[in-house]
C-alpha positions as a Markdown table, in Angstrom:
| # | Residue | x | y | z |
|---|---|---|---|---|
| 1 | Met | 32.6 | -63.5 | 58.7 |
| 2 | Leu | 35.7 | -61.7 | 56.9 |
| 3 | Glu | 36.5 | -63.2 | 53.5 |
| 4 | Thr | 39.8 | -65.5 | 54.0 |
| 5 | Ser | 42.1 | -62.7 | 52.3 |
| 6 | Val | 40.4 | -59.5 | 54.1 |
| 7 | Arg | 41.2 | -61.7 | 57.2 |
| 8 | Leu | 44.2 | -63.2 | 57.0 |
| 9 | Leu | 45.7 | -59.7 | 57.2 |
| 10 | Arg | 43.6 | -58.8 | 59.8 |
| 11 | Leu | 45.4 | -61.6 | 61.8 |
| 12 | Leu | 49.1 | -60.8 | 60.6 |
| 13 | Ser | 48.2 | -56.9 | 61.9 |
| 14 | Leu | 47.5 | -58.5 | 65.0 |
| 15 | Leu | 49.9 | -60.9 | 65.6 |
| 16 | Met | 52.3 | -57.3 | 64.2 |
| 17 | Ser | 51.0 | -55.3 | 66.8 |
| 18 | Arg | 52.3 | -57.5 | 70.0 |
| 19 | Arg | 54.6 | -60.1 | 70.9 |
| 20 | Asp | 51.8 | -62.5 | 72.0 |
| 21 | Trp | 48.2 | -63.1 | 71.7 |
| 22 | Ser | 46.2 | -66.1 | 72.8 |
| 23 | Gly | 44.0 | -68.1 | 70.6 |
| 24 | Ala | 40.3 | -67.0 | 72.6 |
| 25 | Asp | 41.6 | -63.6 | 71.9 |
| 26 | Leu | 42.7 | -63.7 | 68.1 |
| 27 | Ala | 39.3 | -65.0 | 67.3 |
| 28 | Asp | 37.7 | -62.5 | 69.3 |
| 29 | Arg | 39.2 | -59.8 | 67.3 |
| 30 | Leu | 38.5 | -61.2 | 64.5 |
| 31 | Gly | 34.8 | -62.6 | 64.9 |
| 32 | Val | 35.8 | -66.6 | 64.7 |
| 33 | Thr | 36.2 | -69.5 | 66.0 |
| 34 | Thr | 40.1 | -70.5 | 67.7 |
| 35 | Arg | 39.5 | -73.6 | 64.9 |
| 36 | Thr | 39.4 | -70.8 | 62.1 |
| 37 | Val | 42.1 | -69.3 | 64.1 |
| 38 | Arg | 44.6 | -72.4 | 63.8 |
| 39 | Asn | 43.8 | -73.0 | 60.1 |
| 40 | Asp | 44.9 | -69.3 | 58.9 |
| 41 | Ile | 48.0 | -69.1 | 60.9 |
| 42 | Glu | 48.5 | -72.3 | 58.8 |
| 43 | Arg | 48.6 | -70.1 | 55.9 |
| 44 | Leu | 50.3 | -67.7 | 57.6 |
| 45 | Arg | 53.4 | -70.3 | 57.9 |
| 46 | Ile | 52.5 | -71.6 | 53.7 |
| 47 | Leu | 53.1 | -67.6 | 52.9 |
| 48 | Gly | 56.4 | -67.4 | 54.7 |
| 49 | Tyr | 55.8 | -65.9 | 57.7 |
| 50 | Gln | 56.7 | -68.2 | 60.8 |
| 51 | Val | 53.9 | -68.0 | 64.1 |
| 52 | His | 56.0 | -69.8 | 66.7 |
| 53 | Ser | 52.8 | -71.3 | 68.7 |
| 54 | Ser | 52.7 | -73.1 | 72.8 |
| 55 | Thr | 50.0 | -74.3 | 74.3 |
| 56 | Gly | 48.8 | -74.6 | 78.0 |
| 57 | Thr | 47.4 | -71.5 | 80.0 |
| 58 | Ala | 50.2 | -68.9 | 78.9 |
| 59 | Gly | 50.4 | -70.6 | 75.7 |
| 60 | Gly | 49.0 | -68.4 | 72.6 |
| 61 | Tyr | 50.6 | -67.4 | 69.2 |
| 62 | Arg | 53.9 | -65.6 | 68.5 |
| 63 | Leu | 55.3 | -63.7 | 65.5 |
| 64 | Thr | 59.1 | -64.2 | 65.0 |
| 65 | Ala | 61.6 | -64.0 | 62.9 |
| 66 | Gly | 62.3 | -67.0 | 59.3 |
| 67 | Ser | 64.6 | -67.8 | 57.3 |
| 68 | Ala | 63.2 | -66.4 | 54.4 |
| 69 | Leu | 61.4 | -63.0 | 54.0 |
| 70 | Pro | 57.8 | -62.5 | 54.0 |
| 71 | Pro | 55.6 | -60.1 | 52.2 |
| 72 | Leu | 55.2 | -57.2 | 54.7 |
| 73 | Leu | 52.5 | -55.2 | 56.1 |
| 74 | Leu | 52.8 | -51.6 | 56.9 |
| 75 | Asp | 50.2 | -48.9 | 57.9 |
| 76 | Asp | 50.4 | -44.9 | 56.1 |
| 77 | Asp | 52.8 | -43.7 | 58.0 |
| 78 | Glu | 55.0 | -46.6 | 58.1 |
| 79 | Ala | 55.0 | -46.9 | 54.6 |
| 80 | Val | 55.8 | -43.0 | 53.8 |
| 81 | Ala | 58.7 | -43.3 | 56.0 |
| 82 | Val | 59.8 | -45.9 | 54.0 |
| 83 | Ala | 59.6 | -45.0 | 51.3 |
| 84 | Leu | 61.9 | -42.1 | 52.4 |
| 85 | Gly | 64.1 | -43.6 | 53.7 |
| 86 | Leu | 65.0 | -45.6 | 50.4 |
| 87 | Ala | 64.9 | -42.5 | 48.6 |
| 88 | Ala | 67.8 | -40.9 | 51.0 |
| 89 | Ala | 70.0 | -44.4 | 51.0 |
| 90 | Ala | 69.5 | -44.4 | 47.1 |
| 91 | Ala | 71.9 | -41.5 | 47.6 |
| 92 | Gly | 73.6 | -42.3 | 51.1 |
| 93 | Thr | 76.4 | -42.2 | 52.4 |
| 94 | Val | 77.2 | -46.3 | 52.1 |
| 95 | Ala | 78.1 | -48.4 | 49.6 |
| 96 | Gly | 76.7 | -50.9 | 47.8 |
| 97 | Ile | 72.6 | -50.3 | 48.7 |
| 98 | Gln | 72.4 | -47.3 | 46.3 |
| 99 | Glu | 71.0 | -50.1 | 43.6 |
| 100 | Pro | 69.0 | -52.3 | 46.5 |
| 101 | Ser | 68.0 | -49.2 | 47.8 |
| 102 | Val | 66.1 | -48.0 | 43.8 |
| 103 | Arg | 64.9 | -51.9 | 43.1 |
| 104 | Ala | 63.5 | -51.6 | 46.7 |
| 105 | Leu | 61.6 | -48.1 | 46.6 |
| 106 | Ala | 60.4 | -48.8 | 42.8 |
| 107 | Lys | 58.5 | -51.9 | 44.4 |
| 108 | Leu | 56.6 | -50.5 | 47.1 |
| 109 | Glu | 56.1 | -47.2 | 44.8 |
| 110 | Met | 54.1 | -49.3 | 42.9 |
| 111 | Thr | 52.2 | -50.1 | 45.4 |
| 112 | Leu | 51.5 | -46.9 | 47.2 |
| 113 | Pro | 47.6 | -45.9 | 46.8 |
| 114 | Gly | 47.6 | -42.1 | 44.9 |
| 115 | Arg | 47.3 | -40.6 | 48.8 |
| 116 | Leu | 50.2 | -41.3 | 49.8 |
| 117 | Arg | 52.5 | -41.4 | 46.6 |
| 118 | His | 51.5 | -37.8 | 46.4 |
| 119 | Arg | 52.9 | -37.5 | 50.1 |
| 120 | Val | 55.9 | -39.2 | 49.0 |
| 121 | Asp | 56.5 | -36.9 | 46.0 |
| 122 | Ala | 55.4 | -33.5 | 47.8 |
| 123 | Leu | 57.8 | -34.8 | 50.6 |
| 124 | Arg | 60.6 | -35.1 | 48.3 |
| 125 | Ser | 60.0 | -33.1 | 45.6 |
| 126 | Ala | 60.6 | -30.0 | 48.4 |
| 127 | Thr | 63.5 | -31.0 | 50.1 |
| 128 | Val | 67.2 | -31.2 | 48.8 |
| 129 | Ser | 70.0 | -32.8 | 49.9 |
| 130 | Ala | 73.3 | -30.6 | 50.6 |
| 131 | Ala | 75.6 | -34.1 | 51.9 |
| 132 | Gly | 79.0 | -32.9 | 51.0 |
| 133 | Gly | 80.5 | -36.1 | 48.4 |
| 134 | Gly | 82.7 | -37.4 | 50.7 |
| 135 | Pro | 83.9 | -41.1 | 50.8 |
| 136 | Val | 81.2 | -43.6 | 51.6 |
| 137 | Ala | 81.3 | -47.0 | 54.6 |
| 138 | Asp | 80.9 | -50.5 | 52.6 |
| 139 | Ala | 77.2 | -52.5 | 53.5 |
| 140 | Glu | 79.8 | -55.1 | 54.1 |
| 141 | Thr | 82.0 | -53.8 | 56.1 |
| 142 | Leu | 79.3 | -52.3 | 58.4 |
| 143 | Thr | 77.1 | -55.6 | 59.1 |
| 144 | Gly | 80.5 | -57.5 | 59.9 |
| 145 | Ile | 81.0 | -54.7 | 62.2 |
| 146 | Ala | 77.3 | -54.3 | 63.3 |
| 147 | Ala | 77.8 | -58.4 | 63.7 |
| 148 | Ala | 80.7 | -58.0 | 66.0 |
| 149 | Val | 79.2 | -55.7 | 68.5 |
| 150 | Arg | 75.9 | -57.6 | 69.4 |
| 151 | Asp | 78.4 | -61.4 | 69.4 |
| 152 | His | 80.7 | -59.4 | 71.3 |
| 153 | Glu | 83.5 | -60.6 | 68.6 |
| 154 | Gln | 86.8 | -58.9 | 68.4 |
| 155 | Leu | 87.7 | -57.3 | 65.1 |
| 156 | Arg | 91.1 | -58.0 | 63.0 |
| 157 | Phe | 91.5 | -55.2 | 60.0 |
| 158 | Asp | 93.6 | -53.3 | 58.8 |
| 159 | Tyr | 93.4 | -49.7 | 59.6 |
| 160 | Arg | 93.8 | -46.2 | 56.9 |
| 161 | Gly | 94.5 | -43.4 | 58.8 |
| 162 | His | 94.9 | -40.1 | 58.8 |
| 163 | Asp | 98.3 | -39.5 | 56.7 |
| 164 | Gly | 97.5 | -42.1 | 54.5 |
| 165 | Arg | 99.7 | -45.1 | 56.0 |
| 166 | Thr | 98.1 | -48.6 | 56.9 |
| 167 | Gly | 98.4 | -50.6 | 60.2 |
| 168 | Ser | 97.0 | -53.9 | 61.6 |
| 169 | Arg | 94.7 | -53.1 | 64.0 |
| 170 | Lys | 92.8 | -55.4 | 67.1 |
| 171 | Ala | 89.9 | -54.4 | 68.6 |
| 172 | Glu | 86.9 | -54.8 | 71.0 |
| 173 | Pro | 83.7 | -52.8 | 68.9 |
| 174 | His | 81.7 | -50.8 | 71.3 |
| 175 | Arg | 79.2 | -49.0 | 68.6 |
| 176 | Leu | 78.5 | -47.4 | 64.9 |
| 177 | Val | 78.3 | -44.0 | 65.4 |
| 178 | Tyr | 76.5 | -42.1 | 62.4 |
| 179 | Thr | 77.4 | -38.6 | 62.5 |
| 180 | Gly | 75.0 | -36.9 | 59.1 |
| 181 | Arg | 78.1 | -36.9 | 57.1 |
| 182 | Arg | 80.4 | -41.0 | 57.2 |
| 183 | Trp | 80.0 | -43.6 | 59.8 |
| 184 | Tyr | 82.4 | -44.4 | 62.4 |
| 185 | Leu | 83.3 | -46.8 | 65.3 |
| 186 | Met | 83.9 | -46.2 | 68.7 |
| 187 | Ala | 85.9 | -49.5 | 70.4 |
| 188 | Phe | 88.6 | -50.6 | 72.5 |
| 189 | Asp | 91.8 | -51.4 | 70.8 |
| 190 | Val | 93.5 | -53.8 | 72.5 |
| 191 | Asp | 96.7 | -53.5 | 71.4 |
| 192 | Arg | 96.3 | -49.6 | 73.0 |
| 193 | Gln | 95.0 | -50.3 | 75.2 |
| 194 | Asp | 92.6 | -47.3 | 75.1 |
| 195 | Trp | 89.9 | -46.5 | 73.7 |
| 196 | Arg | 89.9 | -45.4 | 70.2 |
| 197 | Val | 87.3 | -43.6 | 67.4 |
| 198 | Phe | 88.3 | -45.3 | 63.8 |
| 199 | Arg | 86.5 | -44.2 | 60.3 |
| 200 | Ala | 84.6 | -47.1 | 58.8 |
| 201 | Asp | 85.3 | -46.2 | 55.3 |
| 202 | Arg | 88.7 | -46.6 | 56.0 |
| 203 | Ile | 88.5 | -50.0 | 57.5 |
| 204 | Arg | 88.6 | -53.5 | 55.9 |
| 205 | Leu | 88.0 | -56.3 | 57.8 |
| 206 | Arg | 89.6 | -59.2 | 58.1 |
| 207 | Thr | 88.4 | -62.9 | 59.0 |
| 208 | Pro | 87.9 | -64.5 | 61.0 |
| 209 | Asn | 87.2 | -61.9 | 64.3 |
| 210 | Gly | 89.5 | -62.9 | 67.0 |
| 211 | Pro | 88.0 | -64.4 | 70.9 |
| 212 | Arg | 84.6 | -63.4 | 72.1 |
| 213 | Phe | 85.3 | -60.3 | 74.9 |
| 214 | Thr | 83.9 | -58.3 | 78.0 |
| 215 | Pro | 81.9 | -55.8 | 76.9 |
| 216 | Arg | 84.6 | -53.1 | 78.9 |
| 217 | Glu | 82.8 | -49.8 | 80.4 |
| 218 | Pro | 83.4 | -46.5 | 78.4 |
| 219 | Pro | 84.3 | -43.7 | 79.2 |
| 220 | Glu | 80.8 | -41.8 | 78.2 |
| 221 | Asp | 78.4 | -42.8 | 75.5 |
| 222 | Ala | 79.0 | -43.4 | 71.5 |
| 223 | Ala | 78.8 | -40.4 | 70.0 |
| 224 | Thr | 79.1 | -38.0 | 73.1 |
| 225 | His | 83.2 | -40.0 | 72.4 |
| 226 | Val | 83.0 | -40.1 | 68.8 |
| 227 | Leu | 81.3 | -35.8 | 68.3 |
| 228 | Arg | 84.5 | -35.0 | 70.7 |
| 229 | Gly | 87.4 | -37.5 | 68.9 |
| 230 | Val | 86.0 | -35.7 | 65.6 |
| 231 | Gly | 85.5 | -32.2 | 66.7 |
| 232 | Ser | 89.2 | -32.2 | 68.1 |
| 233 | Arg | 91.3 | -35.2 | 68.8 |
| 234 | Ala | 91.3 | -35.8 | 65.1 |
| 235 | Trp | 92.4 | -32.2 | 64.6 |
| 236 | Gln | 96.0 | -30.7 | 64.0 |
| 237 | His | 95.3 | -27.7 | 66.2 |
| 238 | Pro | 92.4 | -29.0 | 69.3 |
| 239 | Val | 91.0 | -26.3 | 71.1 |
| 240 | Arg | 88.6 | -25.3 | 73.7 |
| 241 | Val | 86.7 | -22.2 | 73.9 |
| 242 | Arg | 83.8 | -20.7 | 76.5 |
| 243 | Leu | 81.3 | -19.3 | 73.8 |
| 244 | His | 78.8 | -16.3 | 75.5 |
| 245 | Ala | 75.9 | -17.4 | 74.3 |
| 246 | Pro | 73.2 | -20.5 | 75.5 |
| 247 | Ala | 74.4 | -23.8 | 74.1 |
| 248 | Glu | 71.2 | -24.0 | 71.6 |
| 249 | Thr | 72.3 | -21.0 | 70.2 |
| 250 | Ile | 75.5 | -22.2 | 68.8 |
| 251 | Ala | 73.7 | -25.5 | 68.2 |
| 252 | Ala | 71.6 | -23.8 | 65.6 |
| 253 | Arg | 74.4 | -22.8 | 64.0 |
| 254 | Ile | 76.9 | -25.0 | 63.9 |
| 255 | Pro | 77.0 | -29.1 | 62.5 |
| 256 | Ser | 77.4 | -31.6 | 64.9 |
| 257 | Thr | 80.7 | -32.3 | 63.6 |
| 258 | Ala | 82.2 | -29.2 | 64.7 |
| 259 | Gly | 82.7 | -30.8 | 67.8 |
| 260 | Leu | 81.4 | -30.9 | 71.3 |
| 261 | Leu | 79.2 | -28.2 | 72.4 |
| 262 | Thr | 78.9 | -28.6 | 76.9 |
| 263 | Ala | 76.6 | -25.8 | 78.8 |
| 264 | Leu | 78.1 | -24.0 | 80.7 |
| 265 | Thr | 75.5 | -21.8 | 82.5 |
| 266 | Asp | 72.1 | -20.3 | 81.1 |
| 267 | Asp | 74.3 | -18.0 | 78.9 |
| 268 | Thr | 77.4 | -20.1 | 78.6 |
| 269 | Cys | 78.7 | -23.0 | 76.8 |
| 270 | Met | 81.9 | -24.5 | 75.5 |
| 271 | Leu | 82.9 | -25.9 | 71.9 |
| 272 | Glu | 85.5 | -28.3 | 71.5 |
| 273 | Thr | 86.4 | -27.9 | 68.2 |
| 274 | Gly | 89.6 | -27.8 | 65.9 |
| 275 | Gly | 91.3 | -27.8 | 62.8 |
| 276 | Glu | 94.0 | -28.1 | 60.1 |
| 277 | Ser | 95.4 | -24.5 | 61.5 |
| 278 | Phe | 94.9 | -21.2 | 63.9 |
| 279 | Asp | 94.1 | -19.1 | 60.8 |
| 280 | Asn | 91.0 | -21.9 | 59.6 |
| 281 | Leu | 89.9 | -21.6 | 64.0 |
| 282 | Ala | 90.2 | -18.5 | 63.9 |
| 283 | Ala | 87.4 | -17.7 | 60.6 |
| 284 | Phe | 85.4 | -20.5 | 62.4 |
| 285 | Leu | 84.7 | -19.2 | 65.4 |
| 286 | Gly | 84.7 | -15.7 | 63.8 |
| 287 | Thr | 81.3 | -17.1 | 61.9 |
| 288 | Leu | 79.4 | -17.9 | 64.5 |
| 289 | Gly | 78.9 | -14.4 | 65.9 |
| 290 | Val | 79.3 | -14.1 | 69.6 |
| 291 | Gly | 81.8 | -13.1 | 71.6 |
| 292 | Phe | 84.5 | -16.1 | 73.4 |
| 293 | Ala | 87.4 | -17.0 | 74.8 |
| 294 | Val | 90.0 | -19.8 | 74.5 |
| 295 | Leu | 90.7 | -22.0 | 77.6 |
| 296 | Asp | 93.6 | -23.7 | 75.9 |
| 297 | Pro | 95.7 | -24.0 | 74.7 |
| 298 | Pro | 97.5 | -20.4 | 75.0 |
| 299 | Glu | 98.8 | -20.8 | 71.6 |
| 300 | Phe | 96.3 | -20.1 | 70.1 |
| 301 | Arg | 95.4 | -17.1 | 72.6 |
| 302 | Thr | 98.6 | -15.5 | 71.4 |
| 303 | Phe | 97.8 | -16.1 | 68.2 |
| 304 | Leu | 94.7 | -14.3 | 68.0 |
| 305 | Ala | 96.3 | -11.3 | 70.1 |
| 306 | Ser | 98.3 | -11.2 | 67.6 |
| 307 | Leu | 95.5 | -11.5 | 64.7 |
| 308 | Ala | 94.5 | -8.7 | 66.8 |
| 309 | Asp | 96.5 | -6.3 | 65.7 |
| 310 | Arg | 96.4 | -6.6 | 62.3 |
| 311 | Tyr | 93.0 | -6.2 | 61.9 |
| 312 | Arg | 93.5 | -3.4 | 64.3 |
| 313 | Glu | 95.9 | -1.9 | 61.8 |
| 314 | Ala | 94.3 | -2.7 | 59.0 |
| 315 | Ser | 91.2 | -0.8 | 60.3 |
| 316 | Val | 93.5 | 2.6 | 60.7 |
| 317 | Glu | 93.3 | 4.9 | 57.6 |
| 318 | Ser | 96.6 | 5.6 | 56.4 |
């Protein structure tokens, strides 16, 4: 028979591996009696694990969420993933979690066996971050928004717009979207009766939340909607261009926040993007190294024709 402490770890691992277990199945896996399983379940409860038990033909045991965080049991790959995630969070885009992430990482690394610590160290030493130092979202804001999404509660908040002015908003939150650089909220603006995209770092929540609502059907999936807004409608000059290259080729050359990329044929794709000026847009499209055609607006086509004339004149030897 396994020593009690080892057996408890085996039991905990089994309970985490699937939703429901019968006492007989657990006893068979551990090589003990069902009475020993009952006693070990009680020991886990003393340690802080919430194990629900039921009787009858469909009865058994189920590990559920409790009011306190008990010790966690992670396999090798999970431990490495958590360690790397904490390291990224320590310098991430959510304000207020950097210090807790460092503390949690220190605790985890103290318990990592040498083979796993070497894997984590190797990955960290071979990796550099190119993330910008832009504004970060507040952790309480993100968790508040997430709770409202889960509970279908209307949000009331102050929002600082692109022009720096702040106004009050009421919105039905749909999804939080992380683009790799910033956090965004896709929500239905109650006053404007339309879907909107809000930067999370510009949101200041008011309490309490508004009334509960029945979720609406969004016009498209949240990630696509946010990228479309971030890459085009958020800019002063939105444009649509047809690029003479496969979508996969262009996707490898631009960040996801550059705009919404849609495959048209095997050899062409459409990019919905934008910029603060036509000059910036022309420079950006030129760096892609492929031919393109402007679908709209016509003003951008006129600008490019004028720009081409200037370049043509510059190329003629005087």
